[in-house]
C-alpha angles and dihedrals in degrees: 000000000000112000132212096224145345095275116131119197124201114208117192119197083031097167094047133100094277101024100057096056092041090057092049094046093052092047091050089052091056102259132137110248130192112197115207109204135175094226142000112257142132091292094055090043089056090053091049090052088053090056105268124139106236122217119181116208150114124263088223091059107088095195093050092050092044092052091048091054096061110124093358119149100185134005141199114219117202124163125182127239093274138107116284104053096129093047090047091050092052091048092047094047094048094045092047093048093050090050094050095243108178103203143018133193109206123204106219127154137251093248093056109125141127094258097044115138091207109089090213094050093049090047089053089055090050090048090054091053092048093051090047088061093061124086091245122110100252133196124180124207119205109186125186116231112320119245085234089070088070089069094041091057095039120121136169120224111184106312097337135080118238132199103195107186142143095236102113114196095328121137139217141159105240112227124201120231090233092059091052089053090067089058092047093050093046093052093047090052093050110015102159099082090050099050113141091357125141115210122193106206125209141169119245102265128048111216142165119233094261088058091045091051090049091051092050090048092052092046096048095033092230133107112273128175140179114234110196117209133177122262094247091057090048092050092047090054093050092047091049089055091051099248116171113269092233091058094044091050090051097046094047092053097043088051087063090045089052092052088050094055101256092129096045127106144069136229140165101247093119090056097039099042102024098034088225133121105230121232122257120223088261090052091049095049092047090051093048106034093139089064090061095049122121090242094052121104098212101127117119089254088078101032112123113229094233091060095063117100095000 
């Protein structure tokens, strides 16, 4: 593929919900792209077929990350909800600095703050501060809950869909990973105006879960309801299914954050920065109907940890 310039972009989490589309957007715009993936599989093969250079490695392996940084102009850093974020950030920052990387887009989360009770959320805040201390042009993205989480929490009970969650009457504007990719790609292409900025990212319509359930029901033409539960019941269910303690600690605390309004809000950053109209819940469900099928296995009971927040 002919390229516009000599820029090389490194995309970590390249087969995830934000990484995959970011890779493809940059390739379509004529850039060189190096996709950093945890393993070779059909998803990475698809990116290679699109023109990406594939590098297999672990973000906790300094030598692997350092090798992947060679010649890189700008990078996207995305780490899953799993132990090791601070170590991975240090490794990423040192490797990028040694390689002369000019800019980084960092995937954080909306609950990231000094006083966060979630270990993962507080570590994201610390990671932001660490990256801000480098010489790289740095932008931090803090999305609300992804639209993809609607499928991860989706269950059928009889002939109706059920969203059984400890989120009370809280509200948020679900944002699809693909829509965030347009923001990521745009900042990587022109990082200077975004240096040291923090961007909360939202979908177009703020809703509570009763409204979300109603929208899904209308879109799928089936009964759907939100079944609120308390946080203790939610945690007990996750523990019974063997979920990692780091993830359980995070989810239980952000559930409280959600009830307290931390995830609420809307803005136009996807349109203004990414030049993209973000999907509504109806748009997302229509585009992903197979994920809401009775035969699908998209409930949180089967969600792999690495898929969350990527």
